[in-house]
C-alpha positions as CSV (number, residue, x, y, z in Angstrom):
1,M,28.4,13.9,40.1
2,Q,31.6,13.9,41.0
3,E,33.9,10.2,41.1
4,A,33.3,8.7,44.2
5,K,36.6,7.9,45.9
6,P,38.0,4.8,47.0
7,Q,36.7,3.1,50.1
8,T,38.7,0.9,52.2
9,R,36.0,-0.2,55.0
10,S,34.1,-3.6,54.8
11,L,31.4,-4.4,52.6
12,F,29.3,-5.1,55.6
13,W,29.9,-1.7,56.7
14,I,29.0,-0.5,53.6
15,S,25.7,-2.5,53.5
16,R,24.3,-1.5,56.9
17,T,25.7,1.9,57.4
18,L,25.4,4.1,54.3
19,S,22.9,5.9,52.3
20,M,21.9,4.5,49.2
21,H,24.2,7.0,47.1
22,E,27.3,6.9,49.3
23,A,26.9,2.9,49.1
24,I,26.6,2.9,45.5
25,D,29.3,5.4,45.5
26,S,31.9,3.0,47.4
27,L,31.2,0.0,45.5
28,V,31.6,2.0,42.3
29,A,34.9,3.3,43.7
30,R,36.0,-0.6,44.3
31,Y,34.7,-2.3,41.4
32,S,34.5,-0.7,38.5
33,D,38.2,-0.5,37.1
34,H,36.9,2.0,34.5
35,P,39.8,4.0,33.1
36,P,40.1,7.9,32.9
37,N,38.3,9.9,30.5
38,T,35.2,7.4,30.1
39,S,31.6,7.2,31.6
40,L,30.0,4.6,33.8
41,V,26.0,4.3,35.0
42,A,25.0,2.3,37.7
43,G,21.2,1.9,38.0
44,V,19.0,0.4,40.4
45,L,15.4,-0.9,41.0
46,Q,14.2,-1.4,44.9
47,N,11.1,-1.2,45.8
48,G,9.3,-0.4,42.9
49,R,11.8,2.7,42.9
50,N,14.6,3.5,39.8
51,T,17.3,5.2,40.1
52,V,20.6,6.0,38.2
53,Y,23.9,7.0,39.2
54,G,26.2,8.5,36.7
55,Y,30.2,8.9,37.1
56,G,33.0,10.0,34.9
57,V,32.7,12.5,31.9
58,Q,30.5,12.2,29.0
59,G,30.6,15.4,27.3
60,R,30.7,18.0,29.5
61,A,28.5,16.5,32.3
62,A,27.9,13.2,33.8
63,P,26.3,10.2,32.4
64,H,22.7,9.9,33.7
65,G,19.6,7.5,32.6
66,E,19.0,8.5,29.3
67,T,23.0,8.3,28.3
68,L,23.4,5.7,25.4
69,F,25.4,3.1,25.2
70,E,26.1,0.1,23.1
71,I,25.1,-2.9,25.2
72,G,26.4,-6.0,23.6
73,S,25.1,-9.0,24.4
74,V,22.6,-7.7,26.5
75,T,21.3,-7.9,23.4
76,K,20.3,-11.5,23.7
77,V,17.6,-11.2,26.4
78,F,15.9,-8.6,24.1
79,T,16.2,-11.4,21.4
80,T,14.9,-14.3,23.3
81,A,12.1,-12.2,25.1
82,L,11.0,-11.4,21.5
83,L,11.0,-15.4,20.7
84,A,8.9,-16.2,23.9
85,I,6.5,-13.6,22.6
86,L,5.8,-14.8,19.5
87,A,5.9,-18.3,20.9
88,D,2.8,-16.7,23.0
89,E,1.3,-15.2,19.9
90,G,1.0,-18.8,18.3
91,L,3.5,-17.5,15.9
92,L,5.7,-19.9,16.2
93,A,6.8,-22.9,18.9
94,L,9.9,-22.7,21.2
95,D,10.6,-26.5,20.0
96,Q,10.3,-25.6,15.9
97,P,12.9,-27.1,14.1
98,I,15.3,-24.1,12.7
99,R,15.2,-25.3,9.2
100,D,11.6,-24.9,9.3
101,L,12.5,-21.1,9.1
102,A,15.1,-20.7,6.3
103,P,15.6,-22.9,3.1
104,E,19.3,-22.3,3.8
105,L,19.0,-24.8,6.7
106,S,16.8,-27.4,5.4
107,G,20.1,-30.2,5.4
108,Y,19.7,-29.7,9.0
109,H,18.1,-31.9,11.4
110,P,14.8,-31.6,13.2
111,G,16.1,-31.8,16.3
112,I,17.9,-28.4,16.4
113,T,15.1,-26.5,17.6
114,L,14.8,-22.5,18.2
115,L,14.7,-23.5,22.2
116,Q,18.3,-24.7,21.6
117,L,19.2,-21.6,20.0
118,A,18.0,-19.4,22.8
119,T,19.8,-21.8,25.8
120,H,22.7,-21.9,23.8
121,T,22.4,-26.0,23.5
122,A,22.7,-25.8,19.6
123,A,26.0,-27.1,19.8
124,L,26.5,-24.3,17.1
125,P,30.5,-22.8,17.2
126,K,30.8,-19.4,19.5
127,M,31.4,-17.8,16.0
128,P,31.2,-18.6,12.3
129,G,34.1,-19.7,10.9
130,D,34.7,-17.8,7.7
131,V,34.3,-14.1,10.1
132,F,37.9,-13.6,10.2
133,A,38.4,-12.2,6.7
134,S,35.8,-9.1,8.0
135,M,37.3,-8.9,10.7
136,L,40.8,-8.3,9.5
137,R,39.4,-6.3,6.7
138,N,38.7,-3.7,9.4
139,P,39.7,-4.6,13.4
140,S,38.7,-1.1,14.1
141,N,34.9,-2.6,13.1
142,P,35.7,-5.9,12.5
143,Y,32.1,-6.9,11.8
144,A,30.9,-4.5,9.8
145,H,31.7,-6.3,6.4
146,Y,30.1,-9.5,7.6
147,S,26.7,-9.8,6.5
148,T,23.6,-11.8,7.0
149,D,24.2,-13.5,3.6
150,H,27.4,-14.3,4.6
151,L,26.3,-16.0,8.0
152,M,23.3,-18.1,6.0
153,G,26.0,-19.1,3.5
154,F,28.5,-20.4,6.2
155,L,25.4,-21.9,8.3
156,S,24.4,-23.7,4.9
157,R,27.4,-25.6,3.9
158,R,28.4,-26.5,7.6
159,T,27.5,-30.0,8.8
160,P,25.5,-29.8,12.3
161,V,26.0,-31.9,15.2
162,V,22.9,-32.9,16.8
163,K,22.2,-34.2,20.4
164,P,19.2,-34.4,22.5
165,I,18.6,-31.1,24.4
166,T,18.8,-32.9,27.8
167,E,22.4,-34.2,26.7
168,Q,23.5,-30.6,25.6
169,A,25.6,-28.8,27.4
170,V,25.6,-24.7,27.3
171,R,27.7,-23.3,25.0
172,Y,27.9,-19.7,24.7
173,S,27.2,-19.2,20.8
174,N,26.9,-15.5,19.7
175,L,26.2,-17.4,15.9
176,G,23.6,-19.3,17.7
177,L,21.6,-15.6,18.4
178,A,22.4,-14.3,15.8
179,L,20.7,-17.1,14.2
180,L,17.8,-17.1,16.2
181,G,17.3,-13.1,15.5
182,T,17.4,-13.7,12.0
183,L,14.7,-16.6,12.0
184,L,12.5,-14.3,13.9
185,A,12.7,-11.1,11.6
186,R,11.9,-13.5,8.7
187,K,9.0,-14.9,10.6
188,L,7.7,-11.4,10.6
189,G,8.7,-10.3,7.6
190,I,10.3,-7.0,8.8
191,S,14.2,-6.0,10.3
192,Y,14.9,-7.2,13.7
193,E,15.3,-3.8,15.4
194,E,11.5,-3.3,13.6
195,A,10.6,-6.4,15.6
196,V,12.0,-5.5,18.5
197,H,10.7,-1.8,18.6
198,G,7.2,-3.3,18.0
199,R,7.2,-5.9,19.9
200,I,9.0,-5.0,23.6
201,C,10.0,-1.3,22.9
202,E,6.3,0.2,22.5
203,P,4.6,-2.5,24.6
204,L,6.8,-1.1,27.2
205,G,7.5,2.6,26.7
206,L,11.8,2.3,26.0
207,K,12.6,5.1,23.7
208,D,16.3,4.6,23.3
209,T,16.4,1.1,22.7
210,C,17.6,0.5,19.0
211,I,20.4,-0.1,16.4
212,R,20.0,2.9,14.0
213,L,20.3,6.1,16.0
214,A,18.1,9.7,15.3
215,L,20.1,12.8,15.8
216,D,19.2,13.7,19.5
217,Q,20.3,10.1,20.1
218,K,23.5,10.6,18.6
219,R,24.2,13.3,21.0
220,R,23.4,11.5,24.0
221,L,25.8,8.3,23.2
222,A,28.7,7.8,25.3
223,P,31.9,7.8,23.0
224,P,33.4,4.5,22.9
225,H,37.1,3.8,24.4
226,N,39.2,0.5,24.6
227,A,40.2,-0.6,28.1
228,R,43.4,1.7,28.4
229,G,40.9,4.6,27.8
230,K,41.6,5.3,24.1
231,R,38.8,6.6,22.3
232,I,38.0,4.1,19.5
233,R,34.8,3.9,17.0
234,N,31.8,2.4,17.4
235,W,30.7,-1.3,16.0
236,D,28.5,-2.2,13.0
237,M,27.6,-5.7,13.0
238,P,24.5,-6.3,10.1
239,A,24.5,-10.2,10.9
240,F,24.9,-9.8,14.9
241,D,21.9,-7.7,15.6
242,G,20.2,-10.5,17.5
243,A,23.5,-11.5,19.0
244,G,25.1,-8.1,20.2
245,A,23.8,-4.9,18.3
246,L,21.1,-3.3,20.3
247,K,22.0,0.3,22.0
248,S,20.3,1.4,24.7
249,S,20.3,3.6,27.7
250,A,19.9,2.6,31.5
251,S,16.5,4.3,32.1
252,D,15.2,1.9,29.8
253,L,17.1,-1.3,30.7
254,L,15.7,-0.6,34.2
255,A,12.0,-1.1,32.9
256,F,12.7,-3.6,30.6
257,L,13.9,-5.4,34.0
258,E,10.7,-3.8,35.7
259,A,8.9,-5.8,33.4
260,H,10.5,-8.7,33.6
261,L,9.9,-8.3,37.9
262,G,6.0,-8.6,37.3
263,Q,5.0,-5.2,35.5
264,A,4.8,-5.8,32.0
265,P,1.6,-5.3,30.3
266,A,-0.5,-8.5,30.5
267,L,-0.3,-9.3,26.8
268,L,4.0,-9.6,27.9
269,A,3.6,-11.0,31.2
270,A,3.5,-14.5,30.7
271,A,6.2,-14.5,27.7
272,L,8.9,-12.5,29.8
273,K,7.6,-14.4,33.0
274,G,8.8,-17.9,30.8
275,C,12.1,-16.6,29.5
276,H,12.8,-17.4,33.9
277,E,12.3,-21.0,33.7
278,I,15.6,-22.6,33.8
279,R,16.0,-25.0,30.9
280,A,19.8,-26.3,30.9
281,R,21.9,-27.0,33.8
282,T,25.0,-28.5,32.2
283,F,28.2,-26.5,31.8
284,P,31.0,-27.7,29.9
285,P,34.3,-27.6,31.7
286,A,36.4,-24.3,31.7
287,G,39.1,-24.5,28.5
288,L,42.8,-24.3,28.8
289,L,43.1,-20.4,28.3
290,R,40.4,-20.4,31.2
291,R,42.1,-22.5,33.0
292,L,45.4,-20.7,32.8
293,A,43.6,-17.6,34.1
294,T,42.3,-19.3,37.0
295,R,45.7,-20.8,37.9
296,S,47.5,-17.1,37.6
297,H,44.7,-15.2,39.0
298,G,42.9,-17.3,41.5
299,Q,39.4,-19.3,41.3
300,D,36.3,-16.6,40.7
301,P,33.8,-17.1,43.2
302,Y,31.4,-14.7,41.2
303,L,31.6,-16.9,37.7
304,K,30.7,-20.5,39.7
305,Q,28.2,-19.4,41.6
306,N,26.2,-17.4,39.0
307,Q,26.1,-19.8,36.1
308,E,24.3,-22.7,37.6
309,G,21.8,-23.0,34.8
310,M,20.2,-21.1,31.6
311,G,16.9,-19.8,30.8
312,L,15.9,-18.3,27.6
313,G,18.7,-15.9,27.0
314,W,19.0,-15.5,31.0
315,Y,22.1,-17.0,33.1
316,A,20.3,-18.4,36.1
317,G,22.6,-18.0,39.4
318,R,22.7,-17.3,43.2
319,L,24.0,-13.6,44.6
320,F,27.5,-14.2,46.3
321,R,26.2,-13.4,50.1
322,S,22.7,-14.1,50.4
323,G,22.3,-16.8,48.0
324,L,19.2,-15.6,46.1
325,R,18.4,-16.4,42.7
326,V,19.6,-14.0,40.1
327,H,18.7,-14.1,36.4
328,W,21.7,-11.9,34.5
329,H,23.5,-11.3,31.5
330,H,26.3,-9.0,30.4
331,G,27.9,-7.5,27.5
332,A,30.6,-6.2,25.8
333,T,31.7,-4.5,22.4
334,G,34.9,-2.9,21.3
335,G,34.8,0.2,23.4
336,Y,31.6,-1.1,25.9
337,R,30.6,-3.1,28.8
338,A,27.5,-3.4,30.3
339,F,25.5,-5.6,32.9
340,A,22.2,-6.5,33.3
341,A,20.5,-8.6,36.5
342,F,17.3,-9.0,38.5
343,V,16.4,-10.6,41.6
344,P,12.8,-11.9,41.4
345,Q,12.3,-12.7,44.9
346,K,13.0,-9.3,46.0
347,G,11.9,-7.6,43.2
348,S,15.0,-5.7,42.9
349,A,17.6,-4.8,39.7
350,A,20.5,-3.3,38.8
351,V,22.2,-2.4,35.4
352,I,25.7,-1.2,34.7
353,L,27.1,0.6,31.5
354,A,30.0,1.2,31.0
355,N,31.9,3.4,27.9
356,S,35.4,1.4,27.9
357,G,36.4,-2.4,26.7
358,L,36.8,-5.1,28.2
359,R,40.6,-6.0,29.7
360,M,42.5,-9.3,28.1
361,Q,42.3,-11.1,31.6
362,D,38.4,-10.0,31.8
363,G,37.8,-12.4,28.3
364,L,40.4,-14.9,30.0
365,R,38.1,-15.2,33.1
366,G,34.8,-14.6,31.2
367,I,33.6,-12.2,34.0
368,T,34.5,-8.3,34.3
369,A,34.7,-5.9,37.0
370,T,31.5,-3.9,35.5
371,D,29.7,-7.5,36.8
372,R,31.1,-7.7,39.8
373,L,30.1,-4.2,40.9
374,G,26.4,-5.4,39.4
375,F,26.3,-8.4,41.6
376,E,27.8,-6.1,44.8
377,I,25.0,-3.7,44.4
378,L,22.6,-6.4,43.9
379,D,23.3,-8.1,47.0
380,H,23.2,-4.4,48.7
381,L,19.9,-4.0,47.5
382,V,18.8,-7.3,48.8
383,E,20.3,-6.8,52.2
384,N,18.5,-3.4,52.6
385,S,15.3,-4.3,50.8
386,G,12.2,-3.8,53.1
């Protein structure tokens, strides 16, 4: 597929007069901001039909629905889905104290629960404080030398903060979701990847959502690039499997979102629907760096409007133009960006995957060009739904 040419027409014109293909081309050209020599796929679900559009060059051909990408923190909604499924099976409870599941956490207050990990309300730091030695050891693969033993050792030495969940703000924590993935895998006595494969991927027919790639999958993996388009290496993150280690494709992610929209096997339907319930609504004020970025670049309406609450792993917010409820998550690693979202009221969903990393301003402002593209595509789908 050829790169979409930039359009100067209004988004209202795009939504009302162009075909789906032309509209997606125009939105990608306007919002994607991906550097030369990189790839981007936009997957959409509307009226029960999945379609994937590919842009750029991956190998000698445009990327497609089966091209694989690192999905970074979109992994977290697989981890929280796994939690919901195991709770639905009666193997554990959402309000189960985390100290019940690991001897290293025996000193933790019983008020710190699996639910708090899944909603980022456990007052854990974003990252473990001792991870920086690993990052300095190999900056091109910063988490490769940080193991689960390191993670659990850090937690066992830390004095936890405890507040009731109703009073605790959502404080995004890669550490918390890494711990959740570790605890769930321990409960099942298998690896995190095996747990996700058996409880989610097999029932939903997801063939390309994994951590370790088979030979055919390696051939279909889009190579990573930084924000300037320079080729870099893939990341390994053994301690952070549940927080950001999965790789996937647009086709798999659309099938996962379709399951969240009610097309899941009966055994999974209730658990996945329970992930959408808003469990926390308090977000802390922006930190100094984000305030400075806002002062320099202006308030970003997407971020404010799309952080109204937190479900099990999913952010809950409102689409910018239609105002409909949207559940979403984004992700990034050194050489990739990802976005996945769905609108329950319309049965619509969007997936964006790109093999280029974040720009500095993306991290400071908390929202990326990939996110904006995803939200714009969702608004287009809603405006043109039957």
